[in-house]
C-alpha positions in Angstrom: -23.5 -57.5 -24.1 -27.0 -56.9 -25.1 -27.8 -54.7 -27.9 -29.8 -52.5 -25.6 -26.7 -51.9 -23.2 -24.3 -51.3 -26.4 -26.9 -48.7 -27.8 -26.8 -46.8 -24.4 -23.1 -46.9 -24.2 -22.6 -45.8 -27.7 -25.2 -42.9 -27.1 -23.1 -41.8 -23.8 -19.7 -41.9 -25.5 -21.5 -40.0 -28.6 -22.8 -37.2 -26.2 -19.5 -36.6 -24.4 -17.5 -36.4 -27.7 -20.0 -33.7 -29.1 -20.1 -31.7 -25.8 -16.3 -31.6 -25.8 -16.0 -30.8 -29.4 -18.3 -27.9 -29.1 -17.8 -26.2 -25.9 -20.1 -23.5 -26.7 -23.2 -25.7 -25.9 -22.1 -25.9 -22.0 -22.2 -22.6 -20.4 -19.6 -22.4 -17.6 -20.9 -20.4 -14.5 -20.8 -16.8 -14.5 -22.4 -16.8 -17.9 -19.1 -17.8 -19.8 -17.8 -14.3 -19.9 -14.3 -14.0 -18.3 -14.1 -11.6 -15.3 -12.4 -8.3 -16.2 -9.0 -7.4 -14.8 -9.5 -5.5 -11.7 -8.3 -1.9 -12.2 -6.0 -1.0 -9.3 -4.7 2.5 -8.2 -1.3 3.6 -9.4 1.0 5.9 -7.9 2.3 7.8 -10.8 4.9 10.1 -9.0 6.4 10.4 -5.4 9.1 12.4 -3.6 10.6 12.9 -0.1 13.6 14.1 1.4 16.0 11.2 2.7 17.2 13.1 6.0 16.2 15.4 8.6 16.6 16.1 12.4 14.4 14.2 15.0 11.3 16.1 15.2 11.4 17.3 11.5 8.1 17.9 9.6 8.5 15.4 6.8 6.2 15.7 3.8 5.8 12.8 1.5 4.6 14.0 -1.8 2.3 11.7 -4.0 0.4 11.5 -7.1 -2.0 8.7 -7.8 -4.6 7.9 -10.3 -7.6 5.2 -10.1 -9.4 4.7 -13.6 -12.6 3.6 -11.4 -12.5 6.6 -9.1 -12.6 4.5 -6.1 -9.4 5.2 -4.1 -10.3 5.3 -0.4 -7.1 5.4 1.7 -3.5 5.5 1.9 -1.3 3.1 4.0 1.8 4.0 5.6 4.1 1.4 7.3 7.6 2.3 8.9 10.5 -0.1 9.6 13.0 1.1 12.1 16.4 -0.2 12.3 16.7 -1.7 15.9 13.1 -1.7 16.6 11.2 -3.4 13.5 8.0 -2.8 11.8 5.2 -0.5 13.1 1.5 -1.1 12.5 0.1 0.4 9.4 -1.5 3.9 9.6 -4.2 4.7 7.4 -5.1 8.2 5.8 -8.8 8.3 4.5 -9.1 10.4 1.3 -12.0 12.8 0.6 -14.4 12.2 -2.2 -12.6 14.7 -4.7 -9.3 12.7 -4.6 -10.8 9.4 -5.2 -10.1 9.3 -9.0 -7.0 11.4 -8.9 -4.8 13.3 -6.4 -1.6 15.3 -6.2 -0.6 16.1 -2.7 1.5 15.4 0.2 1.0 13.5 3.6 2.8 15.1 6.6 4.5 13.2 9.4 5.7 15.3 12.4 8.5 12.9 13.4 8.7 14.0 17.0 7.2 11.2 19.0 5.3 11.1 22.3 6.9 7.8 22.9 10.6 8.6 22.6 12.3 11.7 24.2 15.0 11.5 21.4 16.3 9.5 18.7 19.9 9.0 18.3 21.6 10.5 15.2 21.7 8.4 12.3 18.8 6.2 13.3 17.2 4.9 10.0 13.7 4.4 9.1 12.1 3.1 6.1 8.5 4.3 5.0 6.4 2.3 2.8 3.3 4.0 1.1 0.6 2.6 -1.2 -3.0 3.3 -2.0 -6.1 1.1 -1.6 -9.5 1.3 -3.5 -12.8 0.3 -2.1 -12.6 -3.2 -3.2 -9.2 -3.7 -1.2 -7.1 -3.5 -4.4 -3.5 -2.3 -3.5 -1.4 0.0 -5.8 2.3 -0.4 -6.1 4.3 0.3 -2.9 6.6 3.2 -2.8 9.6 3.1 -0.5 11.2 6.2 1.1 14.5 5.8 3.1 15.1 8.6 5.8 17.9 9.1 8.3 17.8 11.4 11.3 20.9 13.6 11.5 21.8 17.1 12.5 23.4 19.3 9.8 24.0 22.9 9.7 22.1 23.3 6.5 18.3 23.9 6.9 17.1 20.9 4.7 16.1 23.2 1.8 15.0 21.1 -1.3 13.6 22.0 -4.7 10.2 20.0 -5.5 10.5 18.2 -8.5 7.7 18.0 -11.4 4.7 17.7 -10.9 4.7 18.8 -7.3 6.4 22.1 -8.2 3.2 23.3 -10.1 0.8 25.5 -8.2 -0.7 24.6 -4.8 -0.2 21.1 -3.5 -2.7 20.1 -0.6 -1.9 18.2 2.4 -3.9 15.0 2.2 -3.6 14.0 5.7 -1.3 13.3 8.7 0.9 10.0 9.4 0.3 9.1 13.1 3.2 6.8 13.9 5.0 7.2 17.0 8.5 6.1 16.9 10.6 4.4 19.6 14.3 4.8 20.7 16.1 1.6 19.4 16.8 -0.5 22.2 14.4 0.7 24.7 11.5 -1.2 26.2 8.1 0.4 26.0 5.8 -2.0 27.8 7.2 -5.2 26.5 7.1 -8.0 29.1 10.4 -9.0 30.5 10.8 -12.7 29.7 13.4 -13.6 32.2 12.4 -16.0 34.6 12.1 -14.8 38.3 13.8 -17.2 40.9 
């Protein structure tokens, strides 16, 4: 090996050692500052009754906060025993509710798709909140059973929903199907 090659090889190894020993000399992309953790909305309180008759006006009470003031919509999905999961329903929030809200979403459970639902039909409502960047809050799960009882489904609101006027934030627009009924699904039997 010539002296000149040995010098260049020694210089290259020395530079690699120095750059690795002093990482502050090399700036990673983005200026070297770590990205801040995204601040996601948080559902702080939630309440809903767990039973009602078919056609019941179900009120789902929610309180949520977003430190950035960027909450934009509430997502509601429903799973029905005997039917499956329905598409997500979206409620868009008014500007005054983008940092904090305490209110309820209303679901008139009578459906244009089903003339009736059998008693003891079970559904599960899942609710979360999204901000403008698409960050999702924690998900709150509400089980509900359709049943007829002599009582009028009276209930007392827990704190903080029992303190003053609680506004309606929007309507859930999901039409339920009676379990086992076909609503336009294609018959997969082979015709001969």
